Structures are given as C-alpha cells and as structure tokens.
C-alpha positions as a printed Julia matrix, in Angstrom:
167×3 Matrix{Float64}:
 -12.65   -9.77   -9.8
 -12.76  -12.3    -6.95
 -10.5   -10.11   -4.83
 -12.73   -7.11   -5.46
 -15.87   -9.04   -4.44
 -14.17  -10.42   -1.33
 -12.94   -6.95   -0.42
 -16.42   -5.48   -0.83
 -17.91   -8.2     1.37
 -15.31   -7.56    4.1
 -15.97   -3.81    3.95
 -19.71   -4.44    4.17
 -19.28   -6.65    7.22
 -17.13   -4.01    8.91
 -19.7    -1.28    8.24
 -22.48   -3.48    9.61
 -20.3    -4.27   12.62
 -19.81   -0.58   13.29
 -23.55   -0.21   13.81
 -23.9    -3.38   15.89
 -24.29   -1.42   19.12
 -27.44    0.31   17.88
 -30.46    0.54   20.14
 -32.7    -2.55   20.29
 -29.86   -4.71   18.91
 -31.37   -5.04   15.43
 -27.88   -5.73   14.08
 -25.25   -7.87   15.78
 -21.67   -8.66   14.85
 -19.62  -11.71   15.87
 -16.07  -12.98   15.54
 -15.76  -16.79   15.7
 -12.98  -19.37   15.77
 -13.37  -23.09   15.27
 -12.44  -26.34   13.63
 -13.77  -28.18   10.61
 -13.12  -31.6     9.14
 -14.06  -33.54    6.05
 -17.08  -35.81    5.63
 -16.49  -37.52    2.29
 -17.59  -40.69    0.59
 -14.0   -42.02    0.35
 -12.77  -40.92    3.8
 -13.99  -38.89    6.74
 -12.61  -37.13    9.8
  -8.99  -37.32    8.61
  -8.46  -33.59    7.96
  -8.38  -30.92   10.66
  -8.68  -27.32    9.61
  -8.81  -24.13   11.69
 -11.47  -21.53   10.94
 -11.88  -17.84   11.61
 -15.02  -16.0    10.57
 -16.89  -12.76   10.99
 -20.68  -12.59   10.81
 -23.32   -9.92   10.94
 -26.84  -10.67   12.12
 -29.54   -8.4    10.72
 -32.94   -9.0    12.33
 -35.93   -9.42   10.02
 -38.84   -9.22   12.43
 -38.96  -11.19   15.68
 -37.9   -14.63   14.48
 -35.71  -14.31   11.41
 -32.22  -12.99   10.82
 -30.15  -12.65    7.67
 -26.45  -13.21    8.3
 -23.76  -12.28    5.8
 -20.47  -13.93    6.72
 -16.87  -14.35    5.66
 -14.98  -17.47    6.78
 -11.27  -18.19    6.41
 -10.18  -21.84    6.62
  -6.57  -23.02    6.88
  -5.42  -26.02    4.9
  -5.22  -29.36    6.68
  -2.52  -29.52    9.35
  -3.0   -25.74    9.75
  -0.64  -24.73    6.93
  -1.18  -21.13    5.88
   0.26  -21.37    2.35
  -3.09  -22.44    0.93
  -6.66  -22.7     2.18
 -10.24  -21.6     1.6
 -12.27  -18.43    1.87
 -16.05  -18.72    2.1
 -18.07  -15.54    1.6
 -21.73  -16.31    2.06
 -25.13  -15.48    3.47
 -27.47  -17.39    5.79
 -31.15  -17.03    6.71
 -31.62  -18.07   10.34
 -34.72  -18.76   12.39
 -34.04  -17.49   15.93
 -36.01  -18.76   18.94
 -34.86  -17.36   22.3
 -31.26  -18.64   22.62
 -31.22  -21.1    19.71
 -31.01  -20.64   15.96
 -31.14  -22.81   12.87
 -30.57  -21.69    9.33
 -29.6   -22.4     5.76
 -27.88  -20.46    3.04
 -25.02  -20.61    0.59
 -21.29  -19.91    0.52
 -18.93  -19.47   -2.41
 -15.81  -21.64   -1.96
 -12.66  -19.82   -3.0
  -9.49  -21.93   -2.91
  -6.13  -20.19   -2.87
  -2.54  -21.37   -2.82
   0.64  -21.44   -4.83
   0.06  -17.89   -6.04
  -3.28  -18.71   -7.66
  -6.93  -18.83   -6.65
 -10.06  -20.42   -8.03
 -13.71  -20.39   -7.03
 -16.18  -23.22   -7.15
 -19.93  -23.44   -7.44
 -22.06  -21.93   -4.65
 -22.34  -24.51   -1.87
 -25.32  -25.0     0.46
 -24.62  -24.48    4.15
 -26.8   -25.5     7.1
 -26.11  -24.34   10.64
 -27.53  -24.69   14.14
 -26.41  -22.82   17.21
 -26.82  -21.4    20.68
 -26.61  -17.75   21.74
 -26.09  -16.54   25.33
 -25.34  -12.85   25.87
 -21.93  -12.5    24.17
 -21.25  -16.23   23.62
 -22.17  -17.87   20.31
 -21.77  -21.6    19.57
 -22.4   -22.88   16.03
 -22.28  -26.26   14.28
 -22.49  -26.38   10.49
 -22.18  -28.48    7.34
 -21.02  -27.17    3.96
 -21.91  -29.34    0.95
 -19.76  -28.67   -2.11
 -21.59  -28.95   -5.43
 -18.58  -29.51   -7.68
 -18.6   -32.18  -10.39
 -16.05  -35.0   -10.22
 -15.99  -37.55  -13.06
 -14.94  -40.28  -10.58
 -17.92  -39.61   -8.31
 -16.05  -39.24   -5.02
 -16.52  -35.49   -4.73
 -19.97  -35.06   -6.26
 -22.85  -33.57   -4.3
 -23.74  -34.74   -1.63
 -20.58  -36.82   -1.11
 -18.11  -33.94   -0.55
 -18.9   -32.15    2.7
 -17.19  -30.27    5.48
 -18.57  -30.19    9.01
 -17.41  -27.88   11.74
 -18.06  -26.07   14.98
 -17.21  -22.56   16.11
 -17.25  -20.56   19.31
 -17.49  -16.8    19.1
 -17.89  -13.47   20.78
 -21.01  -11.53   19.85
 -21.06   -7.74   20.02
C-alpha cells in the first residue's frame, strides 16, 4: 500500500510539473538537491545525508502557496542500500522573493528489503526564490515514541538545506 501511495504522489507531482509553464505561473515545479543532518538530544551534527526532492507550488491567491513534495534522503555516509522517503505537503506564505511555511511529511524508512512508515512529522521551511533559483532551509521533527526518551518529539529532528532549479 505504501508503494502505491508513493507512486500516486510521484505521478501527481509529474502531472503538476507538466503544467508548470502555464500562463501567469500559477503552478511551479522545482527539482532540488541538498544536505541534511541530525539535531538530536543525545548527539547532533554527526550524520550527513544527501537529499533529492521534487516540489510543486500551487498558488492560492497572491500570498499563499500549497506545495506537495517528495524527498529522497540517503542514509548517513551516502549509502544507497537504505534511507528515507518523505512524501508531504506544505503551506507557504510567499512575499516577493522569500517564503516561509509549515506542513507535514510521512517518514518512510527502507532498507534490507523491507520498509516501514512512521507517524506524520511536522516540517517547517524558509527560503528564497530568484527567477529559476530556489534556496530552502528546513527542519523535520519526528513524532515517534521512544521508551528511553532520546527520540521523542521534539528531541529527534533533522535539519537541512537545499538548492534547486525552478521551472
């Protein structure tokens, strides 16, 4: 079921991207690469992970935009045998070249021939847009329960930054 939902989200993003060149730019599409690291109670900034994501930006009036997205994250040390997939949606406030927003992503962990999803996780982002360039900084706060308390909300976070090309 998770593969079906992920597949539907990818297809939806591609369809939205196909119409990104519409008049008045009511819909935009971006491809972004970046890095993220951990921000945990027990340790921080000791994991480096590469990210690749696709986003659609659907304007809701002059100042708001809803942005479905799909992010792929490598495991630490950039191993490809396991990692994360984050399908999600953001609501952004856009003012000239800057945006700030909040939303949720669904963490899907895969590796070793299996996959598992967690609880929806809040995500906050802030960024800058200039013509085709898009810079974004974000934090993802996992809401999983850990009996030891190290990975409970809000102690288990990932922070990252991306640079992208906007169509």
